[in-house]
KEKE-3310 file (N, C-alpha, C; in steps of 0.2 Angstrom, whole numbers, plus 5000, padded with zeros to 4 digits):
npx = (5119:5104:5085:5080:5089:5094:5082:5069:5059:5042:5037:5021:5015:5024:5023:5027:5041:5036:5027:5019:5021:5034:5042:5042:5048:5061:5065:5065:5076:5087:5087:5093:5087:5082:5074:5060:5052:5036:5026:5014:5010:5016:5020:5021:5031:5042:5044:5046:5058:5069:5068:5069:5083:5088:5088:5093:5085:5076:5067:5056:5045:5030:5014:4998:4985:4972:4973:4976:4984:4996:5000:5001:5015:5021:5025:5030:5043:5046:5049:5058:5070:5072:5070:5059:5048:5048:5042:5030:5022:5008:4999:4990:4976:4961:4949:4935:4938:4928:4919:4926:4923:4909:4891:4892:4881:4878:4887:4890:4885:4895:4907:4908:4911:4923:4931:4932:4939:4950:4955:4952:4948:4962:4972:4968:4971:4986:4989:4986:4993:5006:5006:5013:5026:5030:5028:5037:5048:5047:5038:5032:5028:5014:5009:4997:4991:4980:4968:4960:4948:4941:4934:4929:4918:4923:4923:4922:4930:4922:4917:4932:4934:4924:4929:4941:4938:4933:4945:4952:4944:4947:4961:4960:4951:4961:4972:4967:4967:4980:4987:4993:5002:5013:5012:5008:4999:4996:4986:4992:4987:4989:4991:4986:4992:5004:5002:5003:4991:4982:4980:4968:4959:4947:4949:4960:4970:4965:4960:4972:4977:4969:4970:4984:4980:4974:4977:4988:5001:5002:5005:5012:5009:5025:5032:5043:5041:5031:5037:5044:5038:5031:5042:5044:5033:5033:5047:5054:5053:5040:5033:5023:5011:4997:4983:4980:4976:4986:4990:4998:4996:5001:4993:4980:4969:4964:4958:4942)
npy = (5034:5027:5030:5019:5010:4995:4989:4978:4975:4972:4971:4972:4970:4975:4980:4985:4994:5008:5007:5014:5007:5001:5012:5017:5004:5006:5018:5014:5004:5012:5019:5009:4999:4980:4972:4964:4958:4952:4942:4939:4927:4922:4929:4941:4939:4938:4951:4957:4951:4957:4969:4967:4963:4974:4986:4977:4970:4955:4943:4934:4926:4919:4926:4928:4937:4934:4919:4911:4899:4904:4917:4912:4904:4914:4924:4913:4911:4924:4925:4915:4918:4931:4933:4941:4955:4972:4983:4984:4985:4987:4986:4984:4981:4979:4979:4975:4980:4985:4990:5000:5008:5006:5013:5014:5009:4998:4988:4971:4957:4949:4954:4965:4959:4952:4963:4971:4960:4958:4972:4977:4969:4961:4969:4967:4954:4953:4961:4954:4944:4948:4954:4943:4944:4957:4961:4954:4960:4971:4981:4989:4996:4998:5003:5007:5010:5022:5032:5048:5045:5039:5047:5055:5056:5052:5053:5038:5030:5025:5007:5005:5016:5013:5003:5010:5015:5009:5001:5013:5013:5001:5004:5012:5004:4993:5001:5002:4991:4987:4995:4993:4985:4992:4991:5004:5010:5015:5024:5031:5042:5044:5055:5057:5044:5038:5023:5004:5001:5012:5013:5007:5016:5025:5039:5044:5052:5065:5065:5067:5079:5088:5089:5092:5106:5111:5110:5116:5116:5116:5107:5090:5075:5068:5051:5049:5055:5049:5037:5044:5048:5037:5029:5037:5039:5024:5024:5028:5041:5044:5042:5044:5043:5036:5027:5036:5045:5051:5064:5064:5073:5084:5095:5094:5089:5099:5107:5117)
npz = (5044:5041:5041:5043:5047:5049:5053:5047:5033:5024:5008:4999:4985:4975:4957:4944:4941:4940:4951:4966:4977:4972:4974:4988:4992:4988:4995:5007:5007:5004:5016:5024:5027:5026:5014:5010:4995:4987:4976:4964:4954:4938:4928:4935:4944:4936:4933:4946:4951:4946:4950:4961:4964:4958:4969:4980:4986:4995:4987:4994:4990:4983:4985:4985:4992:4994:4999:5013:5017:5008:5014:5028:5024:5019:5030:5038:5032:5032:5047:5048:5042:5045:5058:5064:5060:5056:5049:5038:5022:5012:4997:4988:4978:4970:4957:4946:4930:4921:4930:4933:4925:4921:4929:4945:4951:4947:4948:4951:4965:4965:4961:4970:4980:4978:4976:4989:4997:4993:4992:5004:5015:5014:5019:5034:5035:5033:5042:5055:5051:5053:5066:5077:5073:5074:5086:5092:5091:5098:5093:5079:5062:5050:5034:5022:5006:4999:4992:4987:4983:4992:5001:4994:4981:4965:4948:4937:4948:4956:4962:4967:4973:4985:4991:4994:5004:5014:5016:5023:5034:5040:5044:5054:5064:5066:5071:5084:5089:5087:5094:5107:5108:5102:5089:5076:5062:5046:5033:5018:5007:4991:4976:4959:4950:4936:4936:4933:4940:4937:4925:4922:4925:4919:4907:4914:4913:4911:4924:4931:4925:4928:4944:4943:4939:4948:4961:4976:4974:4960:4952:4946:4958:4963:4960:4969:4981:4987:4990:5001:5010:5014:5019:5030:5038:5041:5049:5064:5066:5064:5076:5084:5077:5071:5065:5054:5039:5029:5018:5002:4989:4983:4988:4983:4992:4998:4993:4988)
capx = (5112:5097:5080:5076:5094:5095:5074:5066:5052:5042:5032:5017:5011:5025:5020:5033:5046:5030:5023:5019:5025:5042:5045:5044:5054:5068:5068:5067:5082:5091:5088:5095:5081:5082:5067:5057:5046:5032:5025:5008:5008:5023:5021:5022:5039:5047:5044:5048:5064:5074:5066:5073:5090:5091:5089:5097:5079:5077:5061:5054:5042:5025:5008:4990:4982:4966:4975:4977:4990:5002:5001:5005:5020:5027:5027:5034:5047:5050:5051:5065:5076:5076:5068:5054:5046:5047:5037:5024:5019:5001:4999:4985:4968:4958:4942:4935:4938:4921:4917:4929:4920:4901:4888:4893:4874:4877:4891:4887:4888:4902:4913:4907:4913:4929:4934:4932:4940:4956:4956:4952:4953:4968:4975:4968:4974:4992:4991:4985:5000:5013:5007:5018:5034:5031:5030:5044:5053:5046:5033:5032:5023:5012:5007:4993:4990:4973:4966:4955:4940:4939:4932:4924:4914:4928:4922:4927:4933:4917:4921:4938:4933:4921:4934:4946:4934:4933:4951:4954:4940:4951:4965:4957:4950:4969:4975:4964:4969:4988:4991:4994:5009:5017:5013:5007:4995:4992:4985:4995:4982:4994:4989:4985:4999:5004:5004:4999:4981:4977:4979:4960:4953:4943:4949:4965:4976:4961:4959:4978:4977:4964:4974:4989:4979:4970:4982:4991:5009:5003:5010:5009:5014:5030:5031:5047:5038:5027:5042:5048:5033:5030:5047:5044:5027:5036:5050:5052:5051:5031:5031:5017:5005:4993:4977:4978:4976:4991:4989:5004:4994:5002:4989:4973:4964:4962:4954:4936)
capy = (5031:5031:5032:5013:5005:4990:4988:4972:4978:4967:4976:4968:4974:4978:4977:4987:5000:5013:5005:5017:5002:5000:5017:5013:5000:5009:5022:5010:5002:5019:5022:5006:4991:4974:4974:4958:4958:4946:4943:4935:4925:4919:4936:4948:4937:4940:4959:4958:4949:4962:4975:4966:4962:4982:4989:4973:4967:4948:4938:4930:4920:4921:4929:4928:4939:4928:4913:4911:4897:4909:4921:4910:4903:4921:4925:4909:4913:4929:4925:4909:4922:4938:4931:4946:4961:4979:4986:4980:4989:4983:4991:4978:4984:4977:4981:4974:4986:4986:4993:5007:5012:5009:5016:5012:5006:4992:4984:4964:4956:4945:4959:4969:4956:4952:4970:4971:4955:4961:4978:4979:4962:4959:4972:4964:4946:4952:4964:4948:4937:4953:4955:4943:4945:4965:4961:4949:4965:4976:4984:4991:5000:4996:5008:5005:5015:5024:5038:5054:5043:5034:5051:5060:5053:5053:5050:5032:5027:5019:5002:5006:5020:5009:4998:5012:5019:5001:5001:5018:5011:4994:5006:5014:5000:4991:5005:5003:4984:4986:4999:4990:4981:4997:4992:5008:5008:5023:5026:5036:5044:5047:5059:5052:5042:5035:5016:5000:5000:5019:5012:5004:5020:5029:5047:5046:5058:5069:5067:5069:5087:5092:5089:5099:5113:5115:5109:5124:5117:5117:5101:5081:5072:5064:5045:5047:5060:5044:5035:5047:5048:5029:5029:5041:5035:5016:5024:5031:5048:5047:5036:5046:5044:5029:5027:5042:5045:5055:5064:5066:5075:5090:5099:5093:5085:5105:5112:5116)
capz = (5047:5037:5046:5043:5047:5055:5050:5042:5029:5020:5005:4996:4980:4969:4951:4939:4943:4943:4958:4972:4982:4973:4976:4996:4995:4986:4999:5013:5006:5003:5022:5027:5030:5024:5012:5007:4990:4986:4969:4963:4949:4934:4927:4941:4946:4930:4935:4952:4955:4942:4952:4967:4963:4955:4974:4984:4989:4995:4984:4999:4987:4981:4988:4984:4998:4996:5000:5019:5017:5005:5019:5032:5023:5017:5036:5042:5029:5035:5054:5048:5038:5049:5066:5065:5056:5058:5043:5032:5016:5010:4991:4984:4976:4963:4954:4940:4924:4921:4937:4934:4918:4920:4936:4952:4952:4941:4952:4956:4971:4966:4960:4975:4986:4977:4976:4996:4998:4989:4993:5010:5020:5015:5026:5039:5036:5033:5048:5060:5051:5054:5073:5081:5071:5076:5094:5093:5089:5102:5089:5071:5058:5044:5029:5017:5001:4997:4987:4988:4981:4998:5004:4989:4973:4960:4943:4937:4953:4958:4967:4971:4980:4989:4994:4998:5011:5018:5021:5028:5040:5043:5047:5061:5070:5067:5075:5091:5091:5087:5097:5114:5107:5101:5082:5073:5056:5045:5026:5014:5002:4985:4971:4954:4948:4932:4937:4931:4942:4936:4917:4920:4926:4910:4907:4920:4912:4912:4931:4934:4923:4933:4949:4943:4936:4954:4967:4978:4971:4954:4947:4948:4962:4962:4964:4975:4985:4991:4993:5005:5015:5017:5025:5037:5041:5044:5053:5072:5065:5065:5081:5088:5073:5070:5063:5052:5033:5026:5009:4999:4984:4981:4992:4981:4996:5004:4987:4988)
cpx = (5106:5091:5077:5082:5094:5086:5073:5059:5050:5036:5029:5014:5015:5024:5025:5037:5041:5028:5025:5023:5034:5046:5049:5049:5061:5069:5070:5074:5087:5092:5089:5093:5083:5075:5066:5053:5043:5029:5018:5009:5015:5024:5024:5031:5043:5048:5049:5054:5069:5073:5070:5080:5093:5092:5090:5091:5080:5068:5059:5048:5035:5020:5000:4987:4974:4967:4979:4983:4996:5005:5005:5013:5025:5029:5032:5041:5050:5053:5058:5070:5076:5073:5063:5053:5045:5044:5035:5022:5013:5000:4996:4979:4967:4950:4941:4936:4931:4917:4921:4925:4910:4899:4891:4886:4874:4882:4888:4890:4894:4909:4914:4912:4921:4934:4935:4936:4950:4960:4956:4953:4957:4972:4974:4972:4981:4994:4991:4991:5008:5013:5012:5025:5036:5032:5036:5048:5052:5041:5034:5027:5019:5008:5004:4994:4981:4973:4960:4947:4939:4934:4927:4922:4918:4925:4926:4930:4928:4919:4924:4938:4929:4926:4939:4943:4932:4940:4954:4949:4946:4957:4964:4956:4956:4971:4975:4966:4977:4990:4997:5001:5013:5018:5007:5005:4993:4991:4989:4991:4987:4988:4988:4992:4999:5006:5001:4990:4979:4976:4971:4956:4952:4946:4956:4969:4970:4961:4966:4979:4974:4967:4981:4988:4977:4974:4986:4998:5009:5004:5008:5012:5021:5030:5036:5045:5032:5032:5046:5044:5030:5036:5046:5039:5029:5041:5049:5051:5042:5028:5025:5010:5003:4985:4974:4979:4981:4990:4995:5001:4995:4996:4981:4969:4961:4958:4948:4934)
cpy = (5033:5029:5025:5008:5001:4986:4982:4974:4972:4972:4972:4972:4977:4976:4977:4992:5006:5011:5011:5012:5001:5007:5018:5010:5002:5013:5019:5007:5006:5020:5015:4998:4988:4974:4966:4960:4951:4947:4937:4932:4925:4926:4942:4944:4940:4949:4961:4956:4953:4968:4975:4967:4971:4986:4985:4971:4961:4947:4935:4925:4923:4923:4930:4931:4937:4921:4913:4906:4900:4913:4918:4907:4907:4922:4921:4910:4918:4927:4919:4916:4928:4939:4937:4951:4966:4984:4984:4986:4986:4989:4986:4981:4979:4979:4979:4980:4989:4990:4999:5010:5012:5011:5011:5007:5000:4986:4976:4962:4952:4949:4963:4966:4954:4956:4971:4967:4956:4967:4980:4974:4960:4960:4968:4957:4947:4957:4958:4943:4940:4953:4952:4945:4952:4964:4958:4955:4972:4982:4985:4995:4998:5002:5004:5012:5016:5030:5044:5051:5039:5038:5057:5055:5055:5050:5045:5030:5022:5015:5001:5011:5018:5007:5001:5015:5014:5001:5006:5016:5006:4999:5008:5009:4996:4995:5005:4995:4982:4989:4998:4988:4985:4996:4998:5005:5015:5021:5032:5036:5047:5051:5053:5050:5038:5026:5010:5000:5006:5017:5010:5010:5025:5035:5050:5053:5066:5072:5070:5077:5090:5094:5094:5104:5116:5114:5115:5121:5117:5112:5095:5081:5068:5057:5044:5050:5053:5039:5037:5046:5042:5028:5032:5039:5028:5018:5027:5038:5050:5042:5039:5047:5037:5030:5035:5041:5050:5057:5068:5066:5082:5096:5098:5092:5092:5109:5111:5115)
cpz = (5044:5042:5047:5044:5052:5056:5045:5039:5025:5015:4999:4991:4974:4962:4945:4943:4942:4947:4963:4978:4981:4975:4983:4998:4993:4990:5006:5013:5006:5012:5026:5030:5025:5021:5008:5004:4990:4979:4969:4956:4944:4932:4931:4944:4942:4931:4941:4954:4951:4947:4960:4968:4961:4962:4981:4989:4990:4992:4989:4997:4986:4986:4986:4991:4999:4998:5007:5020:5014:5011:5024:5032:5021:5025:5041:5039:5032:5042:5053:5045:5042:5056:5068:5060:5061:5053:5039:5027:5012:5003:4986:4985:4973:4963:4947:4934:4922:4926:4938:4930:4918:4927:4941:4955:4951:4944:4954:4960:4970:4966:4966:4981:4985:4978:4985:4999:4998:4992:5000:5014:5021:5018:5031:5040:5036:5037:5055:5058:5054:5062:5076:5081:5075:5083:5097:5094:5095:5099:5082:5068:5052:5040:5024:5012:4998:4994:4989:4986:4986:5002:5000:4984:4967:4955:4940:4941:4956:4963:4970:4976:4987:4995:4997:5005:5016:5022:5025:5034:5043:5047:5054:5066:5072:5071:5083:5093:5091:5093:5104:5113:5102:5093:5078:5065:5052:5036:5024:5008:4998:4981:4965:4951:4941:4932:4933:4932:4938:4928:4918:4923:4919:4912:4913:4919:4911:4919:4934:4931:4928:4939:4948:4941:4944:4962:4970:4974:4964:4948:4950:4955:4959:4965:4970:4981:4990:4993:4999:5012:5019:5022:5030:5040:5045:5049:5061:5071:5066:5071:5085:5083:5071:5069:5059:5043:5031:5020:5007:4991:4982:4983:4990:4986:4999:5000:4989:4982)
residu = (MET:GLY:ILE:ALA:ASP:GLY:LYS:THR:ALA:LEU:VAL:VAL:GLY:VAL:ALA:ASN:GLU:LYS:SER:LEU:ALA:PHE:SER:ILE:ALA:GLN:GLU:LEU:ARG:ALA:GLN:GLY:ALA:ALA:VAL:ALA:LEU:THR:TYR:GLN:GLY:GLU:VAL:LEU:GLU:LYS:ARG:VAL:ARG:PRO:LEU:ALA:ALA:GLN:ILE:GLY:ALA:GLU:VAL:ILE:GLY:GLU:LEU:ASP:VAL:THR:ASN:ASP:GLY:GLN:ILE:ALA:GLU:THR:PHE:ALA:ALA:LEU:HIS:LYS:LYS:TYR:GLY:GLY:LEU:ASP:MET:LEU:VAL:HIS:ALA:VAL:ALA:PHE:ALA:GLU:ARG:ASP:ASP:LEU:ARG:ASP:ARG:PHE:LEU:ASN:VAL:ASN:ARG:THR:ASN:PHE:ALA:ARG:ALA:MET:GLU:ILE:SER:ALA:TYR:SER:LEU:VAL:ALA:LEU:ALA:ARG:ALA:ALA:GLU:PRO:LEU:MET:GLU:ALA:ARG:GLY:GLY:GLY:SER:ILE:VAL:THR:LEU:SER:TYR:ILE:GLY:ALA:VAL:ARG:ALA:ILE:PRO:ASN:TYR:ASN:MET:MET:GLY:VAL:ALA:LYS:ALA:ALA:LEU:GLU:ALA:CYS:VAL:ARG:TYR:LEU:ALA:MET:ASP:LEU:GLY:ALA:LYS:GLY:ILE:ARG:ILE:ASN:ALA:LEU:SER:ALA:GLY:PRO:ALA:ARG:THR:LEU:SER:SER:SER:ALA:ILE:ARG:ASP:PHE:PHE:THR:MET:ALA:HIS:HIS:VAL:GLU:GLU:ARG:SER:PRO:LEU:LYS:ARG:ALA:MET:LYS:ILE:GLU:GLU:VAL:GLY:LYS:MET:GLY:ALA:VAL:LEU:LEU:SER:ASP:LEU:SER:SER:GLY:VAL:THR:GLY:GLN:THR:VAL:TYR:VAL:ASP:VAL:GLY:TYR:SER:ILE:VAL:GLY)
# end
């Protein structure tokens, strides 16, 4: 029996087979959970459906996290199919490519607001929709994905770092709101990973190489390590942990 046996999980943000979200989805399936995935748009649907079939997950439908109607439809579909929800993975983030390359000082008002809405507020919106489904199960667990750029000024991370800082603050306040109903929420701060989103960061490979050289473990983080820790945070193995940011970064975050 796995640590997620008999549980139902929704994973939002799978883009391709290298996604950290997909690593968590894989581990949850391996640990016995029923996993539902979403997609945004036709291009991502063509990527997500084969991945869902590969691990035996369900594609619950299209979800644009800026669309309240689609959020409501997604959770109504979850309720109809599964009767409730135990686990939610939020792996959604966005910043304009130029705002990851230009000086942070130059980000405009529109781009700032959009990055914050998609990268941080979407967690609030999904948690609010998940609350009654998790309450029906007697509690639940939510995990979102962050990065050390939330607490340190990382070159070329810029607007995304500010959005991740807001995301981690949302985790703490949501933990206060949801805790009385037995719902936990944590952020998983992963090391540099060669994903679709990281391709927009200038000099990403230099950043990743620096982490490998400086980290205590002297190697790159493995994507499957994020999947394993994500599954632990979502399971009852971490029943006393909420409102935290947990680092899976081969120790880089402790280095001075």
